[in-house]
N, C-alpha and C positions, 0 to 999 in steps of 0.2 A: 795345091798350092801352099805353102808354109805362113804362119800367121806372120810372119815379120815382112813378107813379100806384099800381103792384103793392103789394098787402098782405104785409108781410115774412112769412117762416114764423116757425113758434115757436122753430127753431133759429139761424135769424137775429137774433130778439129776445134769446135766452139769449146767442148770442155779442157783440153788443151790451154788453151788461148786465156781461158777464166782464169785457170789456175795459174798460169805464168802471171795474170795481171795481179791476182791476190797477192803474190811472191813480190812483185816487181815494185806496183805502183801503189798497193796496199786500196784496192776499189772495191768495198764490201759490197756497193750496191749491184755489182756485176751479178755476183752472186746470191744476192738475197730476193733478186727479181725472178728469178729459177725457181722451178718446180722443186720438192723436196726429193723426188727420185735422181731430178739433176743434179741437186746441189749434193746428194751422197755420191755421184759419180765423178763431181768436181773434188769432194774431199779424199776419193780414193786415189785419184790424179795425183792429189798434193801429197798422198802418203808415198806412191812410187817416187814423184822426183822429190822427197827430202827425208823421209824416214818417218815411222809412226812417231818416235820421240820428238821430233821437231814439231808435229802438230797439236803440242801443248803449248805453244807460243800464246800468249795472251790474244795478240790481237786476231789471229787464225780462229781461236775458240769462240771470240765475241762475233765474228763475221758468220760462223756456220749455228750458233746457237739459236737463231731465230727458227731454226728447222727441227728442234728437238722438242716437241711438243707431248710426252707422255702422260697417260693418265695414271700408270702404276709405275714407281719407281722404287726400284733397292740401290742404296749406294754406298760403297766402303768409304771412308775418308781416311786414308793412309796419313796425310800430312796436314791436319786440318790448318783454313785459312785465316788471316786475322777477322775476328768476329764483324769489325766495320766492312768487310767486302762480302758478307754472305747476302745480304739484302741483294745487293747489284746481281749477284749470281742468280739467285732463285728468281729474281724478275726476268731475268733472259729466257728462262724454260719452265717456269712454274706457274703459269695461267691455266695450264688444263689440269695439274696435277690434281688426283682425287687421291690416291693412296702412297704414302711416302715412308721408307724405312731407311733411317741412318744409321750407322755403326761406325765406331771409331775408337782408337787406343788412347786418344788424348782428349781432353776437354779443351775446343778452340775459344778461349775466352770464357765468357758468360754465356756458351750456348744455349742451356736452359731455362738460365735466369734472366735473360735478355731476347726476349722471343720477337723482336721487331722484324726478324727476316720472314717471319709467316706472312706479312703483307705481301710478298711474294707470290702466295700459294692461296688463292682467295678463295677456290673451291675443294679445297682439301678436307676430307671426309675420317681417313685414317691417319694416325701420324704416331710414327715409332722412332723413338731414338734412344740407342744403347748405346753409352760410353762405357767402353774398356769391358766387351761383353766378356761373361765370365766364363771358366773353363773349369771349374771344379762344383763337385754338388752340391745345392744349396744348404744345406744345414752347414755347411764348413764356412759359409763368408753370411750366413744371416746377419748376425750381430757384429755389424762392421762401424756403428756411429761412433766408436772413438777415434777412428782415423780418418773420418769422414771430413768433409768442407763445410763450416756452420753456415747456412743461408739465413739471412734475418729478414727485415721489412722492405720495402720497396725493391722487391725482387722480379718486376715487372711481368706477372704471370697476366695481366689483364690485357696484355697481347694477345693471348690463345682466343680472344673475344675477334680478332683478325679473322677467324675461320668458323662463322659462325653455323657452317655444315656440317661440323667437327662430331663424328661418331663412334671412333676407338682413339683413346689417349694412351700412349703406354711408354713411360719414360724410365730407364732404368740408368742410375749413375750412384756414385758415392757420396752424396749430399747428405746433409742434416738440414731439416728446416726449421726453424725459429717459430715459436708458437704465432706470433704476429704472421710470419710468412706464410704458414699453412692454413690460416685463417684466411688470407687474401685468396690462397690457391683454390678452397674450398668455396668461397663465394663466386668466384670466377666460373668456375666448372658451374656452378648450380646455374649460370645466366645461359648455358650451351644447351638447349631444350632439345637437340638432337644426340646429344652425348649418351652414348650405351654401355661403353664399355669401359672401364680404366684400370690400369696394371700399373702398379708403382714399383720399386725397389726401396728407395731411399727412404730414411728415417722421417718418419712423421706420426702424429699421434691424433688424440681425439677432438682436439680443435680442427683438424681437417673435416671429419665427417658432422660435427656439429654445424658448422658452416655449409658444407655442401646441403645438407639436408634440414636446414633453418625454413628455408620458403615452404617447403612441403609440411613440416610440424607447425608453421604458421598457420598455413590454409586449413590444418587438421583442427588447430585451436579455435580457428575462427566457427568453424562449422559446428564443434560441439558446443561452446558457449553461446552464438547467436551474434557475436560481437562483429563488428564491421571493421574490416582492415582500413588504414590507413592509406591515403594516396601512395605514401613511401612504402609503407608495407605490401601494396600489392605487385610494386616493381621487382621486389627480391625474387629471384630466381628459384622454379621449383624444378629440381633435376628430375630426370627422366631415368637414371643410371640403374641397369637390370645385371650388369656383372661388375664386379668389383674385387679386385686382386692387388691384395696387400700382404702377401708372405715376406714375414721378415722384419715389417715394420714394427717393429717393438715397441714402439710408443702408445700403439693402438691398445686399448684396454677393454673390458666386459664393457664398461659406462659407455666408451662410444660406439660399440655396438648397437645397443639398442637404440639408437636413434635412426637405425636403418628399417624398422618397425614402419616406419612412416612412407617407404617407397612404395610405389604403385604394383611393383612387381621386382622380383630379385629371382635370378635365373643361375647365379653363380657368386659364390662368397668363397674368398681363399684367405684366411687369417691365420695359416700355418707358421710356425717359428715366432708366435708373437706372444706366448705365454698364456693366451685364452684356452680356458680348457672345453673341450668340446660341449662338455654338459650345459655350459652357458650359451650354447649355439642353437641347442634345442627349442625355444620359444619363435626362433627368426625359422627354423627347420618346419615346425610346424605352420606358421602361419604360410608360407609361401610353398610347402609340397616339396621340399627339398630332400636329398638323400644326403646324408653323411656316410661320405665314401672313404675318406681318411679323415684322420683327426684335422679339425680345423678346416676341412674343406666340405662346403657343401654345394652341390650342383643337381641342376633339373635332369641332367643325362649324362651317362657313361661319357659322351663323346666331351663335353664341356669340362669334364674332370680330367679327361685324357689329355686335352689342350694345354689345361692348368700345369698338370705335370712336365709338360714337356716345353714348357715356357714359350707356347708360341703365341704370337700377337694375335689379339682376339678381334680379328678384322671383320667389319662389319658394311662394307661398302660395296662388296660385290663384284670389284673388279679383279681381274687376273694380269699377270704379266704377259705381254707382247713379246711373238719370238719372230714376227716376220722382219725383213732387212732394215726397214727403217725404224724399229723400235731397238733392233741390236744397235745400229747405229748411234741413235739416243743415248742410250746407257753406255756406249764405250765414250763418245763426246762430254756427257755427265759427270762423268768417273772422272774424265781429265781436268774439266772446269772446275769441279771440288774440289781436287788435291794440288789445284793451281796456287801458289800464295796470292 
């Protein structure tokens, strides 16, 4: 018997009926009460009825978004949405996200300097945001500060505290932080006690390293002198960062690097293309037992150095990208949602 002559099952009839109701009567509750597997079948039926492009309608995406619960997500944003819409988008699918990689060629408003959208990803551990991904070898674009956007104070980096479990922060963008902004960023990251890896390519300097390590240096001072810390001083964050990649951040100097001696451990330090001579790194190299595998690059292992050379995201969460049908469907739907105005 040919497939066209087969009698449809009860499930197929229900899927057809629900899909029709979604189109004609906008009744999302009929969909959200189904299992994820059935929801995917309704989605596929709609795709057959109206075509793939029509699935990008806001109401349809909103209806199916509750089914998309990825833990590990990579999304390419072709046409960034208005910044004001980002929070609602992430809230629709980001409650279970542990690992998030975002790449886009345009800056959607204040994507990096207003991180309110992180409220939609409370369990996030690894975050990578790469604006206008690089196609040139690093030395050709390392010194880009003259053309970059200058970010001053009140830039909203404190919103990073919405993700207290954060372990990796990888931000790559053509911006230059003013001194007050980089101090704010460092003090915020110091409060994220689970943060292990930082990878930045924008222009910042010694004020960032000074504020990032201040809590550690303050505790060491109190221990050495026997002085008791005030209640306010005790509250200052003590960073546990062990991987720090600042290649091309050409306002970082030898004076700033000395602050890293207070860290409890250091597995990777990348300050290539900053103008710091490798001889100035020898104290840190000796203290933490690192190898100088390339000028400005100290690493505890060849694999860490290779990852830095390849510009890989320093993932510390241990999750992997899923490839079962529901995972693939979630990535397809979220890509549509994130690229919808």
